[in-house]
C-alpha positions in Angstrom: -5.9 -3.3 31.3 -8.2 -3.3 28.3 -7.3 -0.7 25.6 -9.8 1.3 23.8 -8.2 0.5 20.4 -5.3 -1.4 18.9 -3.9 -0.2 15.6 -1.9 -2.8 13.6 0.4 -0.9 11.3 2.6 2.1 12.1 2.8 3.9 8.7 0.6 6.6 7.1 -2.8 4.9 7.6 -2.1 3.5 11.1 -0.5 6.6 12.6 -3.3 8.8 11.1 -5.9 6.5 12.8 -4.1 6.5 16.1 -3.8 10.3 16.1 -7.6 10.7 16.0 -8.0 8.3 19.0 -5.2 9.9 20.9 -6.7 13.4 20.5 -10.0 11.9 21.8 -8.0 10.8 24.9 -8.5 7.1 24.2 -6.0 4.5 25.2 -4.5 3.2 22.0 -1.7 0.8 21.1 0.1 0.9 17.8 1.8 -2.3 16.8 4.4 -1.7 14.0 6.3 -4.5 12.3 8.5 -1.9 10.6 8.0 -3.0 7.0 6.0 -0.3 5.2 5.3 -0.8 1.6 7.0 2.4 0.6 10.3 1.7 2.3 12.0 1.2 -1.0 11.2 4.7 -2.2 13.6 7.6 -1.4 10.9 10.3 -1.6 7.1 10.7 -1.4 5.3 12.9 -3.9 1.8 14.4 -4.2 1.2 14.3 -0.5 -0.1 17.6 0.8 2.7 19.6 2.4 5.2 16.7 2.3 6.2 16.6 -1.4 9.7 15.4 -1.8 10.3 14.2 1.8 11.3 10.5 2.3 8.5 8.3 3.5 10.6 7.2 6.5 11.1 10.9 7.5 7.4 11.6 7.3 6.6 8.5 9.3 9.1 9.3 12.0 7.8 12.9 12.4 4.3 11.6 12.7 5.3 9.0 15.2 7.2 11.5 17.4 4.1 13.8 17.4 1.8 10.9 18.3 4.1 9.8 21.1 3.6 13.1 22.8 0.0 12.0 23.7 0.0 10.3 27.1 -2.6 7.6 26.2 -0.5 6.2 23.3 1.7 3.1 23.5 3.9 1.6 20.8 5.1 -1.9 20.3 7.7 -2.6 17.6 7.0 -6.1 16.5 4.7 -8.5 14.7 1.0 -9.1 15.4 0.7 -12.8 14.7 -2.9 -13.5 15.6 -6.3 -11.7 16.2 -9.5 -13.1 17.5 -12.7 -12.0 19.2 -13.1 -12.8 22.8 -16.0 -12.2 25.2 -14.7 -8.9 26.4 -13.3 -7.5 23.2 -10.7 -8.1 20.4 -7.5 -9.9 21.3 -4.2 -9.4 19.4 -1.3 -11.8 20.1 2.2 -10.6 19.4 5.0 -12.7 18.0 6.5 -12.5 21.5 3.5 -14.4 22.8 2.0 -11.5 24.7 -1.7 -10.8 24.1 -3.4 -7.4 24.3 -7.1 -6.8 24.5 -9.1 -3.8 23.1 -12.6 -2.7 22.4 -11.8 -1.8 18.8 -9.2 -2.9 16.3 -7.9 -1.0 13.2 -6.1 -3.0 10.6 -3.5 -0.8 8.8 -0.8 -3.4 8.0 -0.7 -2.7 4.3 0.1 -5.0 1.4 3.1 -6.8 -0.1 4.1 -6.4 -3.8 4.8 -9.6 -5.6 7.1 -8.4 -8.3 7.5 -9.9 -11.7 10.1 -12.6 -11.9 12.5 -10.7 -14.1 16.2 -10.5 -13.2 17.1 -7.0 -12.0 13.6 -5.8 -11.1 13.8 -6.3 -7.3 17.1 -4.4 -7.0 15.5 -1.3 -8.7 12.1 -1.4 -7.1 11.0 2.1 -6.0 13.9 3.8 -7.7 13.9 3.1 -11.5 11.3 0.3 -11.5 8.1 2.0 -10.6 4.4 1.4 -10.2 2.6 4.8 -10.1 3.1 7.7 -12.5 1.4 10.1 -10.1 4.0 9.2 -7.5 7.1 9.0 -9.7 6.2 10.2 -13.2 7.3 13.8 -12.8 10.8 12.8 -11.8 11.4 10.8 -15.0 9.3 12.8 -17.4 10.5 13.0 -20.9 12.7 10.0 -20.6 12.5 6.5 -22.2 9.9 4.4 -20.5 9.1 0.7 -20.5 6.0 -0.9 -19.2 6.4 -4.5 -18.0 3.0 -6.2 -18.5 1.5 -8.2 -15.6 -2.2 -8.0 -16.5 -4.8 -6.2 -18.6 -4.2 -3.1 -16.4 -0.8 -2.7 -18.0 -2.5 -1.3 -21.1 -4.1 1.4 -19.0 -0.8 2.1 -17.3 1.0 2.6 -20.6 -1.7 4.9 -21.9 -1.6 7.0 -18.7 2.1 7.5 -19.1 1.6 9.5 -22.3 1.3 12.8 -20.3 4.8 12.2 -18.9 6.5 11.0 -22.0 6.2 9.8 -25.6 9.0 7.3 -25.8 7.2 4.3 -24.4 7.5 0.5 -25.0 5.2 -2.1 -23.7 6.8 -5.5 -23.0 4.2 -8.2 -23.0 6.8 -10.7 -21.6 4.8 -13.9 -22.3 2.2 -12.6 -19.8 -0.3 -10.6 -21.9 -1.9 -11.6 -25.2 -3.0 -8.3 -26.8 -6.3 -8.0 -28.5 -6.7 -6.1 -31.8 -8.4 -3.2 -29.9 -5.5 -3.0 -27.4 -2.9 -3.0 -30.1 -4.8 -0.2 -31.9 -5.1 1.9 -28.7 -1.3 1.6 -28.0 -0.3 2.4 -31.6 -2.7 5.4 -31.6 -0.7 6.7 -28.7 2.6 6.0 -30.5 3.5 3.3 -28.0 5.7 0.5 -29.2 4.8 -3.2 -28.6 7.6 -5.6 -27.8 6.6 -9.3 -27.6 10.0 -10.8 -27.2 10.5 -11.7 -23.5 13.0 -9.8 -21.3 16.0 -11.8 -20.0 17.4 -9.1 -17.6 17.5 -5.4 -16.7 20.7 -3.6 -17.5 22.8 -1.0 -15.7 24.4 -0.5 -12.3 21.4 -0.9 -9.9 19.4 1.0 -8.8 20.1 2.9 -12.1 18.6 1.5 -15.2 20.1 1.6 -18.7 17.7 -0.7 -20.5 16.7 -4.3 -20.9 18.3 -7.3 -22.6 15.8 -9.6 -24.4 16.2 -13.4 -24.5 17.4 -13.2 -28.1 20.2 -10.8 -27.1 18.6 -7.7 -28.4 19.0 -4.6 -26.1 16.5 -1.7 -25.7 17.6 1.5 -23.9 15.3 2.6 -21.1 15.5 5.1 -18.2 12.5 3.9 -16.2 10.4 0.8 -16.2 6.8 0.8 -14.9 4.9 -2.3 -13.8 1.7 -3.1 -11.9 2.7 -5.7 -9.4 0.3 -8.2 -8.0 -0.4 -7.6 -4.3 -1.3 -9.6 -1.2 -2.0 -8.9 2.4 1.0 -8.2 4.6 -0.7 -9.9 7.6 -3.1 -12.8 8.1 -5.1 -11.0 10.8 -8.1 -10.0 8.6 -8.5 -13.5 7.3 -8.2 -14.9 10.9 -11.0 -12.6 12.0 -13.3 -13.6 9.2 -13.3 -10.3 7.3 -14.7 -10.4 3.8 -12.5 -9.5 0.9 -13.1 -8.1 -2.5 -11.1 -8.6 -5.7 -9.2 -5.5 -6.5 -7.4 -4.7 -9.8 -4.1 -5.9 -8.4 -5.1 -8.3 -5.6 -7.5 -8.8 -2.7 -8.7 -5.9 -0.6 -10.5 -6.0 2.7 -14.2 -5.0 2.3 -15.2 -1.9 4.3 -18.1 0.4 4.5 -17.9 4.2 4.1 -16.6 4.5 7.7 -13.9 1.9 7.1 -15.5 -0.7 9.2 -15.1 -4.3 8.0 -17.7 -7.0 7.9 -16.6 -7.9 11.4 -18.2 -5.5 13.9 -15.6 -3.4 15.8 -12.9 -4.1 13.3 -11.8 -1.4 10.9 -9.3 -1.4 8.0 -7.5 1.5 6.4 -4.8 2.1 3.8 -3.6 -0.1 0.9 -5.0 -3.3 2.4 -8.6 -1.9 2.2 -8.7 0.2 -0.9 -7.7 0.5 -4.6 -6.0 2.6 -6.0 -3.2 3.4 -3.5 -1.2 6.4 -2.5 0.0 8.1 0.7 -2.8 10.7 0.8 -5.5 8.1 0.5 -3.9 5.9 3.1 -3.7 8.8 5.6 -7.3 9.9 4.8 -8.6 6.4 5.3 -6.8 6.2 8.6 -8.5 9.4 9.8 -11.8 8.0 8.8 -11.2 4.7 10.6 -9.9 6.4 13.7 -12.9 8.8 14.0 -15.4 6.0 13.3 -13.8 3.8 15.9 -14.0 6.6 18.5 -17.6 7.4 17.6 -18.4 3.7 18.2 -16.7 3.8 21.6 -18.8 6.8 22.6 -22.1 5.2 21.5 -21.1 2.0 23.4 -20.4 4.1 26.6 -23.8 5.8 26.2 -25.6 2.5 25.8 -23.9 1.0 28.8 -24.9 4.0 31.0 -28.5 3.7 29.9 -28.7 -0.1 30.7 
């Protein structure tokens, strides 16, 4: 049986999209690989009505509510391939089974490629952080470091000034500062450390500081970094969707209704926008779900008139 829609991704964006379709009584399948980007964080902040709850708890509540709709189906697994067929859009699971739908929503998210510094990975989402709006309040007033990955690291360091004043930027053989950048950082009272980091210190996920390659130690309580990102799934590329260059990595190009450059294929969440946070991901999912439903309605009307 052909579905009305398949949603690839079962986190904030995907479940929000599926909810709109479920409430429109459309047959929708949610395929969830179970690897949301925010799985490393213990709590979600700044999300309306959910501040302080764990991302996993929010997701499970939403999934339980969505499962109450009789037209919704879930598959816990990987979507390995997507392609257009004569009768719709086909998604093949890692198990080998193929499902067909009239519309497809890509909400599979992105993967963070973390800086290759010893100790970063074990602390990611706890004391090594990416977003001051998500995590800044909880570490406000403490000693911050910014591990540079690109020009955006200067912006990140300056943004942190409303959460603290004890800030050090580590260029780490990655960023060559211009005179203007140095002047901006110094105007904010931000220290510049150009000696590279050897390792992070402390009993992970706690952070006590960093040890530089020359043996010098600098005390820190939190380290912010802007990781490079990549797609968590090859489906958009397989379908021929266009991409744009985002500030941290590629993003799927969409219009105002979250439709990609491939008709009938929508994208929502971190894979299709910059910047990122839970609220934007959920809102984009709502937009994509409603847009996909409206397209289904118009297709039905056109079929009846022909």
